[in-house]
VOGU-860086 format. One record per residue: x, y, z of N, C-alpha, C, O in turn. Coordinates in steps of 0.1 Angstrom, whole numbers, padded with zeros to 4 digits, always signed. Layout:
XYZXYZXYZXYZ;...
// end
This chain:
-0107-0183+0259-0109-0169+0264-0121-0163+0256-0122-0164+0244;-0129-0156+0263-0141-0149+0257-0136-0136+0251-0128-0129+0257;-0140-0134+0239-0137-0121+0232-0149-0117+0223-0157-0126+0219;-0149-0105+0219-0159-0100+0210-0152-0091+0200-0142-0085+0202;-0159-0089+0188-0154-0080+0178-0163-0068+0177-0175-0068+0179;-0157-0056+0175-0164-0044+0172-0156-0035+0163-0144-0037+0161;-0163-0025+0158-0156-0015+0149-0146-0008+0157-0148-0004+0168;-0135-0005+0150-0124+0003+0156-0129+0018+0156-0135+0022+0147;-0125+0024+0167-0128+0038+0168-0116+0047+0170-0105+0041+0171;-0117+0059+0169-0105+0068+0170-0098+0066+0183-0086+0068+0184;-0106+0064+0193-0100+0062+0207-0092+0049+0208-0084+0048+0217;-0093+0040+0198-0085+0028+0198-0072+0029+0192-0063+0021+0194;-0069+0040+0185-0058+0040+0176-0044+0040+0183-0035+0033+0179;-0043+0046+0195-0031+0046+0202-0028+0032+0207-0016+0027+0207;-0038+0024+0212-0037+0011+0216-0034+0001+0204-0025-0008+0206;-0040+0004+0193-0037-0004+0181-0022-0002+0177-0016-0011+0173;-0018+0010+0178-0004+0013+0174+0006+0006+0183+0016+0000+0179;+0003+0005+0196+0011-0002+0206+0011-0017+0203+0021-0024+0203;-0001-0022+0201-0003-0036+0198+0004-0040+0185+0011-0051+0185;+0003-0032+0175+0009-0036+0162+0024-0036+0163+0031-0045+0157;+0030-0026+0170+0044-0026+0172+0049-0039+0179+0060-0044+0176;+0042-0043+0189+0045-0055+0197+0044-0067+0188+0053-0076+0189;+0033-0068+0181+0031-0080+0172+0043-0081+0162+0048-0092+0160;+0046-0070+0155+0056-0071+0145+0070-0071+0150+0080-0076+0143;+0073-0066+0162+0086-0068+0168+0088-0083+0171+0099-0088+0168;+0078-0090+0176+0079-0104+0178+0082-0111+0165+0090-0120+0164;+0075-0107+0154+0076-0114+0141+0090-0112+0136+0096-0121+0131;+0095-0100+0136+0109-0097+0131+0119-0104+0139+0129-0108+0134;+0118-0105+0152+0127-0112+0160+0128-0127+0157+0138-0133+0157;+0116-0133+0155+0115-0147+0152+0120-0151+0138+0128-0160+0136;+0115-0143+0128+0117-0147+0114+0129-0140+0107+0135-0145+0098;+0133-0128+0112+0144-0121+0106+0156-0118+0116+0165-0111+0113;+0154-0123+0128+0164-0121+0138+0168-0107+0141+0180-0103+0143;+0158-0098+0140+0161-0084+0143+0160-0081+0158+0149-0084+0164;+0170-0076+0164+0170-0075+0179+0162-0062+0184+0157-0062+0195;+0161-0052+0175+0155-0040+0180+0140-0040+0179+0134-0047+0170;+0134-0033+0188+0119-0032+0188+0115-0023+0177+0122-0014+0173;+0103-0026+0172+0097-0018+0161+0090-0005+0166+0082-0007+0175;+0093+0007+0162+0086+0019+0167+0071+0018+0163+0068+0012+0153;+0063+0024+0171+0049+0025+0169+0046+0033+0156+0053+0043+0153;+0035+0029+0149+0030+0038+0139+0024+0050+0145+0019+0050+0157;+0024+0062+0138+0019+0074+0144+0004+0073+0144-0002+0066+0135;-0003+0080+0153-0017+0080+0154-0023+0086+0141-0033+0082+0136;-0016+0096+0136-0020+0103+0124-0020+0093+0112-0029+0094+0103;-0010+0085+0111-0009+0075+0100-0020+0065+0101-0026+0061+0091;-0023+0060+0113-0034+0051+0115-0048+0057+0112-0057+0051+0106;-0049+0070+0115-0062+0077+0112-0063+0078+0097-0075+0077+0092;-0053+0081+0090-0053+0081+0075-0057+0067+0070-0065+0065+0061;-0050+0056+0075-0052+0043+0070-0066+0038+0073-0072+0030+0065;-0073+0042+0083-0086+0038+0087-0097+0047+0081-0109+0044+0082;-0093+0058+0074-0103+0067+0070-0111+0062+0057-0122+0067+0054;-0105+0053+0050-0111+0049+0037-0123+0041+0039-0134+0043+0033;-0123+0032+0048-0134+0023+0051-0136+0021+0066-0133+0011+0072;-0142+0031+0072-0144+0031+0087-0151+0018+0092-0148+0013+0102;-0161+0013+0084-0168+0002+0088-0161-0011+0086-0165-0022+0090;-0149-0011+0079-0141-0023+0077-0130-0025+0086-0123-0036+0085;-0128-0016+0096-0117-0018+0106-0122-0023+0119-0132-0017+0125;-0117-0034+0124-0122-0040+0136-0111-0043+0147-0100-0045+0143;-0116-0044+0159-0107-0048+0170-0114-0060+0177-0126-0061+0177;-0106-0068+0183-0110-0079+0191-0108-0075+0206-0097-0071+0209;-0118-0076+0214-0117-0071+0228-0121-0083+0237-0131-0090+0236;-0112-0085+0248-0114-0095+0258-0125-0091+0267-0130-0079+0267;-0130-0100+0276-0141-0097+0285-0137-0086+0294-0146-0079+0299;-0124-0084+0298-0120-0074+0307-0118-0060+0300-0113-0051+0306;-0120-0060+0286-0119-0047+0279-0106-0046+0272-0104-0036+0265;-0096-0055+0274-0083-0054+0268-0084-0057+0253-0091-0066+0249;-0077-0049+0245-0076-0052+0231-0067-0063+0228-0055-0063+0232;-0072-0074+0221-0064-0086+0219-0062-0089+0204-0058-0100+0200;-0065-0079+0195-0063-0081+0181-0070-0070+0173-0078-0063+0178;-0065-0068+0161-0071-0058+0152-0069-0061+0138-0061-0070+0134;-0077-0055+0129-0076-0057+0114-0080-0045+0107-0090-0039+0111;-0073-0041+0097-0077-0029+0089-0081-0035+0075-0076-0045+0070;-0091-0028+0069-0095-0032+0055-0096-0019+0047-0099-0008+0052;-0094-0020+0034-0094-0009+0025-0100-0013+0011-0097-0024+0006;-0108-0004+0005-0113-0007-0008-0108+0004-0018-0107+0016-0015;-0103-0001-0030-0100+0007-0041-0110+0004-0052-0108-0004-0061;-0122+0011-0051-0132+0007-0060-0137-0007-0057-0141-0010-0046;-0137-0016-0067-0141-0029-0066-0130-0039-0062-0131-0051-0062;-0118-0033-0059-0107-0041-0054-0105-0038-0039-0104-0026-0035;-0105-0048-0031-0103-0046-0017-0093-0055-0011-0090-0066-0016;-0087-0051+0000-0077-0059+0007-0077-0056+0022-0082-0046+0026;-0071-0065+0030-0070-0062+0044-0056-0063+0048-0048-0071+0043;-0053-0056+0059-0039-0055+0065-0037-0040+0068-0042-0031+0061;-0030-0037+0078-0023-0046+0087-0033-0054+0096-0044-0049+0099;-0029-0065+0101-0037-0074+0109-0028-0080+0120-0016-0085+0116;-0032-0081+0132-0023-0086+0142-0030-0091+0155-0040-0085+0159;-0025-0101+0160-0029-0107+0173-0017-0109+0181-0008-0116+0176;-0016-0104+0193-0004-0106+0202-0001-0121+0203-0010-0129+0204;+0012-0125+0204+0016-0139+0204+0009-0147+0215+0006-0158+0214;+0007-0140+0227+0002-0148+0238-0013-0151+0236-0019-0159+0244;-0019-0146+0226-0033-0149+0223-0035-0157+0211-0046-0158+0206;-0024-0162+0205-0026-0171+0194-0033-0184+0198-0032-0188+0209;-0039-0190+0188-0046-0203+0190-0059-0202+0197-0065-0213+0200;-0065-0190+0198-0078-0189+0205-0089-0185+0196-0100-0183+0200;-0086-0185+0183-0096-0182+0173-0098-0167+0170-0107-0163+0162;-0090-0159+0176-0091-0144+0174-0088-0140+0160-0095-0133+0153;-0076-0145+0155-0072-0142+0141-0082-0146+0131-0085-0139+0122;-0087-0158+0132-0097-0164+0123-0110-0155+0123-0115-0152+0112;-0114-0151+0135-0126-0143+0136-0124-0129+0129-0133-0124+0122;-0112-0123+0131-0110-0110+0125-0109-0111+0110-0114-0103+0103;-0102-0121+0105-0101-0123+0090-0115-0125+0084-0118-0120+0074;-0123-0134+0091-0136-0136+0086-0145-0123+0085-0152-0121+0076;-0143-0115+0095-0151-0102+0096-0146-0093+0084-0154-0087+0078;-0133-0092+0082-0128-0084+0071-0133-0090+0057-0136-0082+0049;-0132-0103+0056-0136-0109+0043-0151-0106+0041-0155-0103+0029;-0159-0107+0051-0174-0104+0049-0176-0090+0045-0184-0087+0036;-0168-0081+0051-0170-0067+0047-0166-0065+0032-0173-0058+0025;-0154-0070+0028-0149-0068+0015-0157-0075+0004-0159-0069-0006;-0161-0087+0007-0168-0094-0004-0182-0088-0007-0188-0090-0017;-0187-0080+0003-0200-0074+0000-0199-0062-0008-0209-0056-0013;-0186-0057-0011-0184-0045-0019-0175-0047-0031-0175-0039-0040;-0167-0058-0031-0156-0059-0041-0157-0072-0049-0163-0082-0045;-0152-0071-0061-0151-0083-0070-0137-0089-0069-0136-0101-0073;-0127-0082-0063-0114-0088-0060-0111-0085-0046-0111-0074-0041;-0108-0096-0038-0104-0094-0024-0091-0101-0022-0089-0112-0026;-0081-0093-0016-0068-0099-0015-0061-0094-0003-0066-0088+0006;-0048-0098-0002-0039-0094+0009-0025-0096+0005-0022-0103-0005;-0015-0091+0012-0001-0094+0011+0004-0098+0025+0000-0092+0035;+0013-0107+0025+0019-0112+0038+0033-0116+0036+0038-0118+0025;+0040-0117+0047+0054-0121+0046+0055-0136+0043+0047-0144+0050;+0063-0140+0034+0063-0154+0030+0069-0164+0040+0068-0176+0039;+0077-0158+0050+0084-0166+0059+0075-0173+0069+0079-0183+0075;+0063-0168+0071+0054-0173+0082+0045-0184+0076+0034-0180+0070;+0048-0197+0078+0039-0207+0074+0026-0207+0081+0015-0210+0075;+0025-0203+0094+0013-0203+0101+0003-0193+0095-0009-0195+0094;+0008-0181+0091+0000-0171+0085-0005-0175+0072-0017-0173+0068;+0004-0181+0064+0000-0186+0050-0011-0197+0052-0020-0197+0044;-0010-0205+0062-0020-0215+0064-0033-0210+0068-0043-0214+0064;-0033-0199+0077-0045-0193+0081-0053-0187+0069-0065-0189+0068;-0045-0180+0060-0052-0174+0049-0057-0185+0039-0067-0183+0033;-0049-0196+0037-0053-0206+0028-0066-0213+0033-0075-0215+0025;-0067-0215+0046-0079-0221+0052-0091-0212+0050-0102-0216+0050;-0088-0198+0050-0099-0189+0048-0103-0187+0033-0113-0180+0030;-0097-0195+0024-0101-0195+0010-0093-0187+0001-0097-0184-0011;-0081-0183+0005-0072-0175-0003-0062-0184-0010-0058-0194-0005;-0058-0179-0022-0048-0187-0030-0037-0177-0034-0039-0165-0037;-0025-0182-0035-0013-0174-0039-0014-0171-0053-0018-0179-0061;-0010-0158-0057-0009-0154-0071+0005-0148-0072+0014-0151-0064;+0007-0140-0083+0021-0135-0085+0026-0127-0073+0019-0119-0068;+0038-0130-0069+0043-0123-0057+0046-0108-0060+0046-0103-0071;+0048-0101-0049+0051-0087-0050+0066-0085-0047+0071-0090-0037;+0073-0077-0055+0087-0073-0052+0087-0060-0044+0080-0051-0049;+0094-0060-0033+0096-0047-0026+0109-0042-0031+0120-0048-0030;+0109-0030-0037+0121-0024-0044+0124-0011-0038+0116-0004-0032;+0137-0007-0039+0142+0005-0033+0151+0012-0042+0159+0006-0049;+0150+0026-0042+0159+0034-0050+0167+0043-0041+0162+0050-0032;+0180+0042-0042+0189+0051-0035+0190+0065-0042+0195+0066-0053;+0184+0075-0036+0183+0088-0043+0197+0094-0043+0200+0102-0052;+0206+0091-0034+0219+0096-0034+0228+0089-0045+0234+0096-0053;+0227+0076-0045+0235+0068-0055+0231+0072-0069+0240+0072-0078;+0218+0074-0071+0213+0077-0085+0212+0092-0088+0205+0096-0097;+0219+0100-0080+0218+0115-0082+0222+0119-0096+0215+0127-0102;+0233+0114-0102+0237+0118-0115+0227+0115-0126+0225+0122-0136;+0219+0104-0123+0209+0100-0133+0197+0110-0133+0191+0112-0144;+0193+0115-0121+0181+0123-0120+0182+0137-0117+0172+0145-0117;+0194+0142-0113+0195+0155-0108+0191+0166-0118+0190+0178-0114;+0190+0163-0131+0186+0173-0141+0172+0178-0140+0169+0189-0145;+0163+0171-0133+0150+0175-0131+0150+0188-0122+0158+0188-0112;+0141+0197-0124+0140+0209-0116+0127+0210-0110+0117+0204-0115;+0125+0218-0099+0112+0219-0092+0101+0224-0101+0090+0220-0099;+0104+0233-0111+0094+0238-0120+0089+0227-0130+0079+0230-0137;+0095+0215-0130+0090+0205-0138+0080+0196-0131+0074+0187-0137;+0079+0198-0118+0070+0189-0110+0055+0193-0113+0052+0205-0112;+0047+0183-0117+0033+0186-0119+0026+0178-0108+0025+0166-0108;+0020+0186-0098+0014+0180-0087-0001+0182-0087-0006+0193-0090;-0009+0172-0083-0023+0173-0083-0028+0184-0074-0037+0191-0077;-0021+0185-0062-0026+0195-0053-0024+0209-0057-0030+0218-0051;-0016+0212-0067-0014+0225-0072-0022+0229-0084-0021+0240-0089;-0031+0220-0089-0040+0222-0100-0051+0231-0095-0054+0232-0083;-0058+0237-0104-0071+0244-0101-0081+0234-0097-0079+0222-0099;-0093+0238-0092-0103+0229-0088-0108+0221-0100-0110+0209-0099;-0109+0227-0111-0114+0220-0123-0103+0210-0128-0106+0199-0133;-0090+0215-0127-0079+0206-0131-0079+0194-0122-0076+0183-0127;-0081+0195-0109-0081+0184-0100-0092+0174-0104-0090+0162-0104;-0104+0179-0106-0115+0171-0109-0113+0163-0122-0115+0151-0122;-0107+0169-0132-0104+0162-0144-0094+0152-0142-0095+0141-0147;-0083+0155-0135-0072+0145-0132-0078+0133-0124-0074+0122-0127;-0086+0136-0114-0092+0124-0107-0100+0115-0116-0099+0103-0115;-0107+0121-0126-0115+0113-0135-0105+0105-0144-0108+0093-0147;-0094+0110-0147-0084+0103-0155-0077+0092-0147-0073+0081-0152;-0075+0095-0134-0069+0085-0125-0078+0073-0125-0074+0061-0125;-0091+0075-0123-0101+0064-0123-0101+0057-0136-0102+0044-0136;-0100+0064-0147-0100+0058-0160-0088+0049-0162-0089+0037-0167;-0076+0053-0158-0064+0045-0159-0065+0033-0150-0061+0022-0154;-0069+0035-0137-0070+0024-0128-0079+0013-0133-0075+0002-0133;-0091+0017-0139-0100+0007-0144-0094+0000-0156-0097-0012-0158;-0086+0007-0164-0080+0000-0175-0069-0010-0171-0067-0020-0178;-0063-0008-0159-0053-0017-0154-0060-0030-0148-0054-0041-0149;-0071-0028-0142-0079-0039-0136-0093-0034-0135-0096-0025-0128;-0103-0041-0141-0117-0036-0141-0122-0034-0126-0121-0043-0118;-0127-0022-0124-0132-0019-0111-0122-0012-0102-0126-0007-0091;-0109-0012-0105-0099-0006-0096-0100+0009-0097-0103+0015-0108;-0099+0016-0085-0100+0030-0085-0090+0035-0074-0092+0033-0062;-0079+0042-0079-0069+0048-0070-0072+0063-0066-0065+0069-0059;-0084+0068-0070-0086+0083-0069-0087+0086-0054-0083+0097-0050;-0092+0077-0045-0093+0081-0031-0080+0082-0025-0078+0090-0015;-0070+0075-0029-0056+0076-0024-0051+0090-0027-0044+0096-0019;-0053+0095-0039-0049+0108-0043-0054+0118-0034-0047+0127-0028;-0067+0118-0031-0074+0128-0023-0070+0126-0008-0068+0136-0001;-0068+0114-0003-0065+0112+0011-0051+0116+0014-0049+0123+0024;-0041+0113+0006-0027+0117+0008-0026+0132+0009-0019+0138+0017;-0034+0139+0000-0034+0153+0000-0041+0159+0012-0036+0168+0019;-0052+0153+0016-0060+0158+0027-0052+0157+0040-0054+0166+0049;-0045+0146+0042-0037+0144+0054-0024+0150+0054-0016+0150+0064;-0020+0157+0043-0007+0163+0042+0005+0154+0042+0016+0157+0047;+0003+0141+0037+0013+0131+0038+0022+0130+0026+0032+0123+0026;+0019+0138+0015+0028+0137+0003+0021+0144-0008+0013+0153-0007;+0025+0140-0020+0020+0146-0033+0016+0135-0043+0022+0124-0042;+0007+0138-0052+0005+0130-0064+0011+0137-0076+0008+0148-0079;+0021+0130-0082+0028+0135-0093+0022+0130-0106+0017+0119-0107;+0021+0139-0116+0014+0136-0128+0023+0137-0140+0032+0146-0141;+0020+0129-0150+0027+0129-0163+0017+0130-0174+0009+0121-0176;+0018+0141-0181+0008+0144-0192+0015+0141-0206+0026+0144-0208;+0006+0135-0215+0011+0133-0228+0005+0143-0238+0002+0154-0234;+0004+0138-0250-0001+0147-0261-0016+0150-0258-0023+0142-0253;-0020+0163-0261-0033+0167-0259-0037+0168-0245-0049+0168-0242;-0027+0170-0236-0030+0172-0222-0037+0160-0216-0044+0161-0206;-0035+0148-0222-0040+0136-0216-0031+0131-0205-0019+0130-0206;-0037+0127-0194-0029+0121-0183-0025+0107-0187-0033+0099-0189;-0012+0105-0187-0006+0092-0191-0001+0084-0179+0000+0072-0180;+0001+0091-0168+0005+0083-0156+0005+0092-0144+0005+0104-0145;+0005+0086-0132+0005+0093-0119+0012+0084-0109+0013+0072-0110;+0017+0091-0099+0023+0084-0088+0020+0091-0075+0022+0103-0073;+0014+0084-0065+0011+0089-0052+0023+0087-0043+0026+0076-0040;+0030+0098-0040+0042+0097-0032+0040+0101-0018+0036+0112-0015;+0043+0091-0009+0042+0094+0006+0056+0099+0010+0066+0092+0008;+0056+0111+0016+0069+0116+0021+0069+0118+0036+0079+0121+0042;+0058+0115+0043+0058+0115+0057+0060+0101+0063+0056+0091+0056;+0067+0100+0074+0070+0086+0079+0058+0079+0085+0048+0085+0089;+0058+0066+0084+0047+0057+0090+0048+0056+0105+0038+0055+0112;+0061+0056+0110+0063+0053+0124+0070+0064+0131+0077+0072+0125;+0068+0064+0144+0075+0074+0152+0090+0072+0152+0095+0060+0149;+0098+0082+0154+0113+0081+0155+0118+0075+0142+0129+0068+0143;+0112+0077+0131+0117+0072+0118+0128+0081+0113+0125+0092+0109;+0140+0076+0112+0151+0083+0107+0156+0077+0094+0168+0079+0090;+0148+0069+0087+0153+0062+0075+0154+0070+0063+0161+0067+0054;+0148+0082+0063+0149+0091+0052+0142+0085+0039+0147+0087+0028;+0131+0078+0041+0125+0071+0030+0112+0077+0026+0104+0081+0034;+0110+0078+0013+0098+0081+0007+0091+0068+0001+0098+0059-0001;+0078+0068+0000+0071+0057-0005+0063+0060-0017+0055+0069-0017;+0065+0052-0028+0056+0052-0039+0043+0044-0035+0044+0032-0036;+0033+0051-0031+0021+0044-0025+0014+0036-0036+0011+0025-0035;+0011+0043-0047+0005+0037-0059+0011+0045-0071+0014+0056-0070;+0012+0037-0082+0016+0044-0095+0010+0036-0106+0010+0024-0106;+0004+0043-0115-0003+0037-0126+0001+0044-0139+0002+0056-0140;+0002+0036-0150+0005+0042-0163-0006+0037-0173-0010+0025-0173;-0011+0046-0181-0022+0043-0190-0018+0033-0200-0007+0034-0207;-0025+0022-0201-0022+0012-0212-0021+0018-0226-0030+0026-0229;-0011+0015-0233-0009+0021-0246+0000+0033-0246+0006+0036-0257;+0002+0039-0235+0013+0050-0234+0026+0044-0233+0028+0032-0230;+0037+0051-0236+0050+0046-0235+0054+0044-0220+0057+0054-0213;+0054+0032-0215+0056+0029-0201+0070+0034-0197+0072+0040-0186;+0080+0032-0205+0094+0036-0202+0095+0051-0200+0101+0056-0191;+0089+0058-0210+0090+0073-0209+0082+0079-0197+0087+0088-0190;+0070+0073-0195+0061+0079-0184+0068+0075-0171+0068+0084-0162;+0073+0063-0169+0079+0060-0156+0091+0068-0154+0094+0073-0143;+0099+0070-0164+0111+0078-0163+0108+0092-0159+0114+0098-0150;+0097+0098-0165+0092+0111-0161+0088+0112-0146+0092+0121-0139;+0080+0102-0142+0075+0102-0128+0087+0100-0118+0087+0106-0107;+0097+0091-0121+0108+0089-0112+0116+0101-0111+0121+0104-0100;+0118+0109-0122+0126+0121-0121+0118+0131-0112+0125+0138-0104;+0105+0132-0113+0097+0141-0105+0099+0137-0090+0100+0145-0081;+0098+0123-0088+0099+0118-0075+0113+0122-0069+0114+0126-0057;+0123+0120-0077+0137+0123-0072+0138+0137-0067+0143+0140-0056;+0133+0147-0075+0134+0161-0072+0126+0164-0060+0130+0171-0051;+0113+0158-0059+0105+0161-0047+0111+0155-0035+0111+0162-0025;+0115+0143-0035+0120+0137-0023+0133+0143-0018+0135+0145-0006;+0142+0146-0027+0155+0151-0023+0154+0166-0018+0161+0170-0009;+0144+0173-0023+0141+0186-0018+0137+0186-0003+0138+0196+0004;+0132+0175+0002+0127+0173+0016+0138+0166+0024+0136+0163+0036;+0150+0164+0018+0161+0158+0025+0160+0142+0027+0166+0136+0035;+0151+0136+0018+0150+0122+0019+0160+0115+0010+0165+0121+0000;+0164+0103+0014+0175+0096+0007+0172+0083+0000+0180+0078-0008;+0160+0078+0002+0156+0065-0004+0141+0066-0008+0133+0074-0002;+0137+0058-0018+0123+0056-0022+0120+0041-0023+0128+0034-0028;+0109+0037-0017+0105+0023-0017+0092+0022-0024+0083+0031-0024;+0090+0010-0030+0077+0007-0037+0075-0008-0037+0084-0016-0034;+0062-0012-0039+0059-0026-0041+0053-0028-0054+0043-0021-0058;+0058-0038-0062+0053-0040-0075+0049-0054-0077+0057-0063-0076;+0036-0056-0080+0030-0069-0082+0036-0075-0095+0035-0068-0106;+0042-0087-0095+0048-0092-0107+0039-0097-0117+0043-0102-0128;+0026-0097-0115+0016-0099-0125+0019-0090-0137+0017-0093-0149;+0023-0078-0134+0027-0067-0144+0041-0070-0148+0050-0065-0142;+0043-0078-0158+0055-0084-0162+0067-0074-0164+0078-0077-0160;+0064-0063-0171+0074-0054-0175+0078-0044-0164+0088-0038-0165;+0069-0042-0155+0071-0032-0145+0084-0034-0136+0091-0024-0135;+0087-0046-0131+0099-0047-0123+0111-0043-0132+0120-0036-0127;+0112-0048-0144+0124-0045-0152+0125-0030-0155+0136-0025-0155;+0114-0023-0157+0115-0008-0159+0120-0001-0146+0128+0008-0147;+0115-0006-0135+0121+0000-0122+0136-0003-0121+0143+0006-0117;+0140-0015-0124+0154-0018-0123+0162-0009-0132+0173-0005-0129;+0157-0007-0144+0164+0002-0154+0165+0016-0149+0174+0023-0153;+0156+0020-0139+0157+0033-0134+0164+0034-0120+0163+0043-0113;+0172+0023-0117+0180+0023-0106+0175+0017-0093+0182+0016-0083;+0163+0012-0094+0157+0004-0082+0164-0009-0081+0169-0015-0091;+0164-0015-0069+0168-0028-0067+0158-0036-0058+0152-0029-0049;+0157-0049-0060+0148-0056-0051+0154-0059-0038+0166-0063-0037;+0147-0057-0027+0152-0059-0014+0145-0071-0006+0151-0077+0002;+0133-0074-0010+0126-0086-0005+0113-0089-0013+0110-0081-0023;+0106-0099-0009+0093-0101-0016+0082-0103-0006+0084-0105+0006;+0070-0101-0011+0058-0104-0002+0049-0114-0010+0048-0113-0022;+0042-0122-0003+0033-0131-0009+0019-0124-0011+0013-0119-0001;+0015-0124-0023+0001-0118-0026-0009-0129-0028-0006-0139-0035;-0020-0128-0022-0030-0138-0022-0044-0132-0025-0046-0121-0022;-0052-0140-0032-0066-0135-0036-0076-0146-0031-0073-0158-0030;-0088-0141-0028-0099-0149-0023-0105-0156-0035-0108-0150-0045;-0107-0169-0034-0113-0177-0045-0128-0178-0042-0132-0178-0030;-0137-0178-0052-0133-0177-0067-0129-0163-0070-0135-0153-0064;-0120-0161-0080-0115-0148-0083-0116-0147-0099-0117-0157-0106;-0117-0134-0103-0117-0132-0117-0104-0137-0124-0094-0135-0118;-0105-0142-0136-0094-0148-0143-0083-0137-0145-0071-0141-0144;-0087-0124-0146-0077-0114-0149-0066-0113-0138-0054-0110-0141;-0069-0116-0126-0060-0114-0115-0049-0124-0115-0038-0122-0109;-0050-0135-0123-0040-0145-0124-0032-0144-0137-0021-0150-0138;-0037-0137-0147-0031-0136-0160-0020-0125-0161-0023-0114-0158;-0008-0129-0164+0002-0119-0166-0002-0108-0176-0008-0112-0187;+0002-0096-0174-0001-0085-0183+0011-0076-0185+0020-0076-0177;+0011-0069-0196+0022-0060-0200+0018-0046-0197+0018-0037-0206;+0015-0043-0184+0011-0029-0180+0019-0026-0167+0026-0034-0162;+0017-0014-0163+0025-0009-0151+0015-0004-0140+0008+0006-0142;+0014-0012-0130+0005-0009-0118+0014-0012-0106+0016-0024-0103;+0018-0002-0099+0027-0004-0087+0020+0000-0075+0015+0011-0073;+0018-0010-0066+0011-0008-0054+0013-0020-0045+0018-0030-0049;+0009-0018-0032+0009-0030-0022-0005-0032-0017-0012-0022-0014;-0008-0044-0015-0021-0047-0007-0017-0049+0007-0020-0059+0013;-0012-0038+0013-0008-0038+0027-0007-0024+0032-0003-0015+0024;-0010-0021+0044-0010-0008+0049-0011-0007+0064-0010+0004+0069;
// end
C-alpha cells in the first residue's frame, strides 16, 4: 500500500483520537483480555500532548487520504522520547510503523542526547520493532498507584493552606521556581528539563505543580500533578503524577512525604480517589519511598534507549525522578 508521512495538524486530532482508541482496544483485547473498548483521548489532551514539539508529531496517510498511523514525540531539554504511537491492526506489516519510528528518531536525535521510549512488555512484535530500530532495554518502569481513600488516615492532616502551587506564585516567584526546576532536572540527568511541563499543565488548565521548599527558600522538590482525565467518559477518579523531581542532596524521604501530602489534599478536594505515577527503577530508592507512602505497584513498562547512549542512563542512582516516557 502506498502511504506518505506528514506533520500532524490540529485538524488531525479527532481522527488520531479515534485511531488510537482502536489500536489500543485491539492491544488490550489480545494481551490483557479486556473485553471493553477503550474510550478516545480528548482532543484537548492531544492538543496539550502535541504542543511541546509540533514538528515531531507525524501521521501516515494512504493514497486515498485515510489516516493509517500516527506518532507523537516530546523533548524535555536534551532528553526526548516518542509515544503514543499506533498503526491499526489491518495495516501491520506494510512498513508504516517502521517509517513513523524512523521519522520520530530523526527528529529527536537532531535535538537530544538521550532518546527513549516506554512500551508494554507483553508485545514481542513491538519490542522487536524497537530493537531493530537500534533501541536497547534499560531499567524498567514501575507503574504505581495510591488509593487516596485507603490512605486517608495517613495524609488527611494536610490542609489547603499548606499547598504551595506554582500557578499561585507571583510572576517573579514563578520565574525563579522554573529556574530551580531546570536546575533540579539537570542534576537528575544532564540536559533534562521539566520546566515546559510545569508551564504546559498550567496553561492548559490540566492540574497543578506542587512545590516543596527547604531552608533558605530553596526549592527542594516539585510534582506536576495532572487532575484532568486523559480520555472521554473517564470515571476512574484518578490523578496523575506527571513528573516529580527531588534535588539531589535534599532529604528524599521528607520532600517526597511533603509532596504526597500536598497531592492528597489537592486531589481529594477535587473528588479524586486514586493517584498514579511511573517511576523508572534506575532511581533505586524511589520505588521504596513511594511504597513507604502507601503506593503499590500495579504493572511494569519496558523502558528503552537508543544506542549509542550516555553511560549515565544505564547506571543506577540514588535519586528521585518520577516520570514516564509515554504520553
